[in-house]
C-alpha positions as YAML, in Angstrom:
chain: A
units: angstrom
residues:
- id: 1
  name: UNK
  ca: [-8.87, 26.90, -18.42]
- id: 2
  name: UNK
  ca: [-7.23, 28.22, -15.23]
- id: 3
  name: UNK
  ca: [-8.77, 25.50, -13.08]
- id: 4
  name: UNK
  ca: [-7.67, 22.82, -15.53]
- id: 5
  name: UNK
  ca: [-4.09, 24.10, -15.63]
- id: 6
  name: UNK
  ca: [-3.94, 24.30, -11.83]
- id: 7
  name: UNK
  ca: [-5.32, 20.78, -11.46]
- id: 8
  name: UNK
  ca: [-2.90, 19.41, -14.06]
- id: 9
  name: UNK
  ca: [0.11, 21.15, -12.46]
- id: 10
  name: UNK
  ca: [-0.88, 20.01, -8.98]
- id: 11
  name: UNK
  ca: [-1.32, 16.43, -10.17]
- id: 12
  name: UNK
  ca: [2.06, 16.37, -11.92]
- id: 13
  name: UNK
  ca: [3.80, 17.96, -8.92]
- id: 14
  name: UNK
  ca: [2.30, 15.40, -6.55]
- id: 15
  name: UNK
  ca: [3.22, 12.50, -8.84]
- id: 16
  name: UNK
  ca: [6.77, 13.79, -9.23]
- id: 17
  name: UNK
  ca: [7.19, 14.10, -5.47]
- id: 18
  name: UNK
  ca: [5.93, 10.54, -4.93]
- id: 19
  name: UNK
  ca: [8.13, 9.11, -7.69]
- id: 20
  name: UNK
  ca: [11.19, 11.01, -6.44]
- id: 21
  name: UNK
  ca: [10.58, 9.51, -3.00]
- id: 22
  name: UNK
  ca: [10.27, 6.03, -4.55]
- id: 23
  name: UNK
  ca: [13.56, 6.53, -6.37]
- id: 24
  name: UNK
  ca: [15.80, 8.17, -3.77]
- id: 25
  name: UNK
  ca: [14.58, 6.88, -0.39]
- id: 26
  name: UNK
  ca: [15.05, 3.17, -1.21]
- id: 27
  name: UNK
  ca: [18.30, 4.02, -3.03]
- id: 28
  name: UNK
  ca: [19.53, 5.61, 0.20]
- id: 29
  name: UNK
  ca: [21.18, 8.46, -1.69]
- id: 30
  name: UNK
  ca: [20.57, 11.30, -4.11]
- id: 31
  name: UNK
  ca: [23.89, 10.48, -5.79]
- id: 32
  name: UNK
  ca: [22.04, 8.42, -8.39]
- id: 33
  name: UNK
  ca: [22.36, 9.97, -11.86]
- id: 34
  name: UNK
  ca: [20.19, 7.28, -13.43]
- id: 35
  name: UNK
  ca: [17.36, 8.27, -11.07]
- id: 36
  name: UNK
  ca: [17.71, 11.97, -11.90]
- id: 37
  name: UNK
  ca: [17.76, 11.27, -15.64]
- id: 38
  name: UNK
  ca: [14.75, 8.97, -15.35]
- id: 39
  name: UNK
  ca: [12.72, 11.63, -13.54]
- id: 40
  name: UNK
  ca: [13.79, 14.35, -16.00]
- id: 41
  name: UNK
  ca: [12.80, 12.29, -19.06]
- id: 42
  name: UNK
  ca: [9.56, 10.99, -17.56]
- id: 43
  name: UNK
  ca: [8.29, 14.36, -16.44]
- id: 44
  name: UNK
  ca: [9.54, 16.34, -19.45]
- id: 45
  name: UNK
  ca: [7.42, 14.03, -21.61]
- id: 46
  name: UNK
  ca: [4.49, 14.23, -19.18]
- id: 47
  name: UNK
  ca: [4.58, 18.03, -19.14]
- id: 48
  name: UNK
  ca: [4.89, 18.24, -22.94]
- id: 49
  name: UNK
  ca: [1.85, 16.00, -23.47]
- id: 50
  name: UNK
  ca: [-0.13, 17.84, -20.80]
- id: 51
  name: UNK
  ca: [0.59, 21.19, -22.48]
- id: 52
  name: UNK
  ca: [-0.47, 19.73, -25.83]
- id: 53
  name: UNK
  ca: [-3.78, 18.53, -24.39]
- id: 54
  name: UNK
  ca: [-4.46, 21.81, -22.60]
- id: 55
  name: UNK
  ca: [-3.97, 23.72, -25.86]
- id: 56
  name: UNK
  ca: [-5.46, 21.25, -28.36]
- id: 57
  name: UNK
  ca: [-7.92, 18.99, -26.51]
- id: 58
  name: UNK
  ca: [-9.12, 20.19, -23.14]
- id: 59
  name: UNK
  ca: [-11.94, 17.61, -23.13]
- id: 60
  name: UNK
  ca: [-9.41, 14.79, -23.28]
- id: 61
  name: UNK
  ca: [-7.30, 16.47, -20.61]
- id: 62
  name: UNK
  ca: [-10.34, 16.46, -18.35]
- id: 63
  name: UNK
  ca: [-10.88, 12.77, -19.09]
- id: 64
  name: UNK
  ca: [-7.25, 12.04, -18.24]
- id: 65
  name: UNK
  ca: [-7.39, 13.87, -14.89]
- id: 66
  name: UNK
  ca: [-9.38, 11.13, -13.18]
- id: 67
  name: UNK
  ca: [-7.67, 7.75, -13.06]
- id: 68
  name: UNK
  ca: [-6.55, 4.94, -10.79]
- id: 69
  name: UNK
  ca: [-8.46, 2.20, -8.94]
- id: 70
  name: UNK
  ca: [-10.98, 4.47, -7.20]
- id: 71
  name: UNK
  ca: [-11.99, 6.20, -10.46]
- id: 72
  name: UNK
  ca: [-13.04, 2.98, -12.19]
- id: 73
  name: UNK
  ca: [-16.74, 2.13, -12.29]
- id: 74
  name: UNK
  ca: [-16.42, -1.63, -12.86]
- id: 75
  name: UNK
  ca: [-15.29, -3.79, -9.89]
- id: 76
  name: UNK
  ca: [-12.97, -5.84, -12.10]
- id: 77
  name: UNK
  ca: [-11.26, -2.69, -13.35]
- id: 78
  name: UNK
  ca: [-10.73, -1.48, -9.79]
- id: 79
  name: UNK
  ca: [-8.88, -4.71, -9.03]
- id: 80
  name: UNK
  ca: [-6.92, -4.49, -12.28]
- id: 81
  name: UNK
  ca: [-5.84, -0.91, -11.64]
- id: 82
  name: UNK
  ca: [-4.89, -1.73, -8.06]
- id: 83
  name: UNK
  ca: [-2.61, -4.50, -9.31]
- id: 84
  name: UNK
  ca: [-1.24, -2.29, -12.10]
- id: 85
  name: UNK
  ca: [-0.48, 0.51, -9.62]
- id: 86
  name: UNK
  ca: [1.38, -1.91, -7.36]
- id: 87
  name: UNK
  ca: [3.35, -3.18, -10.35]
- id: 88
  name: UNK
  ca: [4.29, 0.35, -11.38]
- id: 89
  name: UNK
  ca: [5.57, 1.08, -7.88]
- id: 90
  name: UNK
  ca: [7.63, -2.10, -8.09]
- id: 91
  name: UNK
  ca: [9.17, -1.01, -11.39]
- id: 92
  name: UNK
  ca: [10.63, 2.03, -9.63]
- id: 93
  name: UNK
  ca: [11.21, 0.60, -6.16]
- id: 94
  name: UNK
  ca: [13.15, -2.54, -7.14]
- id: 95
  name: UNK
  ca: [15.68, -0.65, -9.32]
- id: 96
  name: UNK
  ca: [16.21, 1.85, -6.50]
- id: 97
  name: UNK
  ca: [17.01, -1.02, -4.11]
- id: 98
  name: UNK
  ca: [19.18, -2.51, -6.85]
- id: 99
  name: UNK
  ca: [21.19, 0.71, -6.92]
- id: 100
  name: UNK
  ca: [21.54, 0.70, -3.15]
- id: 101
  name: UNK
  ca: [22.83, -2.87, -2.93]
- id: 102
  name: UNK
  ca: [24.67, -3.00, -6.26]
- id: 103
  name: UNK
  ca: [22.93, -6.02, -7.77]
- id: 104
  name: UNK
  ca: [23.16, -4.83, -11.41]
- id: 105
  name: UNK
  ca: [25.96, -3.35, -13.48]
- id: 106
  name: UNK
  ca: [24.46, -1.69, -16.57]
- id: 107
  name: UNK
  ca: [26.57, 0.42, -18.95]
- id: 108
  name: UNK
  ca: [25.61, 4.09, -19.23]
- id: 109
  name: UNK
  ca: [24.75, 3.64, -22.92]
- id: 110
  name: UNK
  ca: [22.18, 0.96, -22.04]
- id: 111
  name: UNK
  ca: [20.71, 3.17, -19.31]
- id: 112
  name: UNK
  ca: [20.28, 5.97, -21.84]
- id: 113
  name: UNK
  ca: [18.70, 3.48, -24.25]
- id: 114
  name: UNK
  ca: [16.15, 2.80, -21.49]
- id: 115
  name: UNK
  ca: [15.41, 6.53, -21.40]
- id: 116
  name: UNK
  ca: [15.00, 6.35, -25.18]
- id: 117
  name: UNK
  ca: [12.48, 3.51, -24.80]
- id: 118
  name: UNK
  ca: [10.47, 5.65, -22.41]
- id: 119
  name: UNK
  ca: [10.41, 8.47, -24.95]
- id: 120
  name: UNK
  ca: [9.26, 6.07, -27.67]
- id: 121
  name: UNK
  ca: [6.45, 4.91, -25.40]
- id: 122
  name: UNK
  ca: [5.41, 8.50, -24.70]
- id: 123
  name: UNK
  ca: [5.51, 9.28, -28.42]
- id: 124
  name: UNK
  ca: [3.11, 6.43, -29.15]
- id: 125
  name: UNK
  ca: [0.82, 7.70, -26.41]
- id: 126
  name: UNK
  ca: [0.96, 11.20, -27.94]
- id: 127
  name: UNK
  ca: [-0.21, 9.81, -31.30]
- id: 128
  name: UNK
  ca: [-3.01, 7.97, -29.52]
- id: 129
  name: UNK
  ca: [-4.19, 11.20, -27.90]
- id: 130
  name: UNK
  ca: [-3.94, 13.00, -31.24]
- id: 131
  name: UNK
  ca: [-6.14, 10.38, -32.93]
- id: 132
  name: UNK
  ca: [-8.62, 9.66, -30.14]
- id: 133
  name: UNK
  ca: [-10.18, 12.37, -28.00]
- id: 134
  name: UNK
  ca: [-11.96, 9.66, -25.98]
- id: 135
  name: UNK
  ca: [-8.80, 7.96, -24.66]
- id: 136
  name: UNK
  ca: [-9.88, 8.40, -21.04]
- id: 137
  name: UNK
  ca: [-7.88, 7.18, -18.05]
- id: 138
  name: UNK
  ca: [-10.79, 4.96, -17.06]
- id: 139
  name: UNK
  ca: [-12.65, 2.25, -18.97]
- id: 140
  name: UNK
  ca: [-15.88, 3.90, -20.07]
- id: 141
  name: UNK
  ca: [-17.91, 4.89, -23.14]
- id: 142
  name: UNK
  ca: [-18.96, 8.52, -23.56]
- id: 143
  name: UNK
  ca: [-22.41, 9.30, -24.95]
- id: 144
  name: UNK
  ca: [-20.96, 10.92, -28.08]
- id: 145
  name: UNK
  ca: [-18.03, 8.53, -28.52]
- id: 146
  name: UNK
  ca: [-17.29, 7.00, -31.94]
- id: 147
  name: UNK
  ca: [-14.95, 4.25, -33.08]
- id: 148
  name: UNK
  ca: [-11.46, 5.42, -34.07]
- id: 149
  name: UNK
  ca: [-9.72, 3.30, -36.70]
- id: 150
  name: UNK
  ca: [-7.10, 5.74, -38.04]
- id: 151
  name: UNK
  ca: [-3.59, 6.65, -36.92]
- id: 152
  name: UNK
  ca: [-2.14, 4.10, -34.49]
- id: 153
  name: UNK
  ca: [-5.55, 2.40, -34.34]
- id: 154
  name: UNK
  ca: [-4.98, 1.28, -37.93]
- id: 155
  name: UNK
  ca: [-2.11, -0.88, -36.62]
- id: 156
  name: UNK
  ca: [-3.55, -2.35, -33.41]
- id: 157
  name: UNK
  ca: [-6.77, -2.05, -31.44]
- id: 158
  name: UNK
  ca: [-5.02, -0.88, -28.28]
- id: 159
  name: UNK
  ca: [-2.07, 1.36, -29.21]
- id: 160
  name: UNK
  ca: [-2.21, 3.09, -25.81]
- id: 161
  name: UNK
  ca: [-1.34, -0.16, -24.07]
- id: 162
  name: UNK
  ca: [1.33, -0.92, -26.67]
- id: 163
  name: UNK
  ca: [2.99, 2.43, -25.99]
- id: 164
  name: UNK
  ca: [2.62, 1.99, -22.23]
- id: 165
  name: UNK
  ca: [4.30, -1.42, -22.47]
- id: 166
  name: UNK
  ca: [7.32, 0.08, -24.25]
- id: 167
  name: UNK
  ca: [7.47, 2.83, -21.63]
- id: 168
  name: UNK
  ca: [7.30, 0.31, -18.77]
- id: 169
  name: UNK
  ca: [10.12, -1.79, -20.21]
- id: 170
  name: UNK
  ca: [12.26, 1.34, -20.37]
- id: 171
  name: UNK
  ca: [11.75, 2.27, -16.70]
- id: 172
  name: UNK
  ca: [13.95, -0.32, -14.92]
- id: 173
  name: UNK
  ca: [16.62, -0.08, -17.62]
- id: 174
  name: UNK
  ca: [16.71, 3.71, -17.34]
- id: 175
  name: UNK
  ca: [17.13, 3.29, -13.59]
- id: 176
  name: UNK
  ca: [20.13, 1.02, -14.16]
- id: 177
  name: UNK
  ca: [18.57, -2.26, -13.11]
- id: 178
  name: UNK
  ca: [18.19, -5.67, -14.69]
- id: 179
  name: UNK
  ca: [16.32, -6.92, -11.61]
- id: 180
  name: UNK
  ca: [13.35, -4.67, -12.30]
- id: 181
  name: UNK
  ca: [12.66, -6.31, -15.67]
- id: 182
  name: UNK
  ca: [10.98, -9.50, -14.28]
- id: 183
  name: UNK
  ca: [8.15, -7.28, -13.05]
- id: 184
  name: UNK
  ca: [7.14, -6.73, -16.70]
- id: 185
  name: UNK
  ca: [6.02, -10.36, -17.35]
- id: 186
  name: UNK
  ca: [4.30, -10.28, -13.96]
- id: 187
  name: UNK
  ca: [2.37, -7.18, -15.11]
- id: 188
  name: UNK
  ca: [1.53, -8.63, -18.54]
- id: 189
  name: UNK
  ca: [-1.47, -10.73, -17.34]
- id: 190
  name: UNK
  ca: [-2.90, -7.62, -15.64]
- id: 191
  name: UNK
  ca: [-2.54, -5.62, -18.87]
- id: 192
  name: UNK
  ca: [-4.16, -8.40, -20.90]
- id: 193
  name: UNK
  ca: [-7.00, -8.72, -18.38]
- id: 194
  name: UNK
  ca: [-7.70, -4.97, -18.62]
- id: 195
  name: UNK
  ca: [-7.49, -5.03, -22.40]
- id: 196
  name: UNK
  ca: [-9.89, -7.97, -22.80]
- id: 197
  name: UNK
  ca: [-12.35, -6.58, -20.26]
- id: 198
  name: UNK
  ca: [-12.28, -3.22, -22.04]
- id: 199
  name: UNK
  ca: [-12.93, -4.90, -25.39]
- id: 200
  name: UNK
  ca: [-15.92, -6.72, -23.95]
- id: 201
  name: UNK
  ca: [-17.39, -3.44, -22.74]
- id: 202
  name: UNK
  ca: [-16.64, -1.58, -25.99]
- id: 203
  name: UNK
  ca: [-18.19, -4.33, -28.13]
- id: 204
  name: UNK
  ca: [-21.30, -4.16, -25.95]
- id: 205
  name: UNK
  ca: [-21.69, -0.40, -25.56]
- id: 206
  name: UNK
  ca: [-19.90, 1.32, -28.48]
- id: 207
  name: UNK
  ca: [-21.72, 1.08, -31.83]
- id: 208
  name: UNK
  ca: [-19.40, -0.10, -34.60]
- id: 209
  name: UNK
  ca: [-16.70, -1.48, -32.33]
- id: 210
  name: UNK
  ca: [-17.54, -5.11, -33.11]
- id: 211
  name: UNK
  ca: [-17.08, -4.34, -36.83]
- id: 212
  name: UNK
  ca: [-13.73, -2.70, -36.04]
- id: 213
  name: UNK
  ca: [-12.69, -5.84, -34.15]
- id: 214
  name: UNK
  ca: [-13.42, -7.96, -37.21]
- id: 215
  name: UNK
  ca: [-11.46, -5.63, -39.50]
- id: 216
  name: UNK
  ca: [-8.50, -5.05, -37.16]
- id: 217
  name: UNK
  ca: [-7.15, -8.44, -36.15]
- id: 218
  name: UNK
  ca: [-4.27, -7.36, -33.91]
- id: 219
  name: UNK
  ca: [-4.91, -6.25, -30.34]
- id: 220
  name: UNK
  ca: [-1.48, -5.22, -29.05]
- id: 221
  name: UNK
  ca: [1.43, -6.28, -31.28]
- id: 222
  name: UNK
  ca: [1.02, -6.23, -35.09]
- id: 223
  name: UNK
  ca: [1.50, -9.66, -36.62]
- id: 224
  name: UNK
  ca: [1.58, -11.43, -33.26]
- id: 225
  name: UNK
  ca: [-1.52, -10.73, -31.11]
...
């Protein structure tokens, strides 16, 4: 337990330092209330979910500790995660530059609505973790893994990605930038590529997943796709 807590705290601290640098260095100032609020909301939610996993599901916390391009086993997923990581950096970097050069003028209420979108995305991710102890950060199938069709999985096959998409949309808005939003449609093909490649692997390696696919029609957005 102690090692897990230390690893989780170190990972969050490192991520927060990197994201703070991405926010304030390109912005050229720390007088950026949208940036401070964004970091507070993002990491408050991250810490809350991490504490939940440490207390309730340490196995899932372990699975979530290893992620990113180098952690993926499949070459295609390494490429996908590399592109996704670059896109995430852009979602923070472009709004910071926007703040520096004054490209966007977003009312404070809209900025706070962006923070609200991030919280909604994190809430969806929380329900995913609560329903599925195998929601690893990498695309893989554990030896004892079973198909989950309850909770958010009763609505779509990939609720984690649905929640992440809501969270990502909230990021540039919470940072006070309209110019960060075009990165979302640029990231969409990467998300779809990962989703479809993951489905191919799950249908091949996870018993019962093909039946779940036939029963649950919607992949990402209920009633649409």
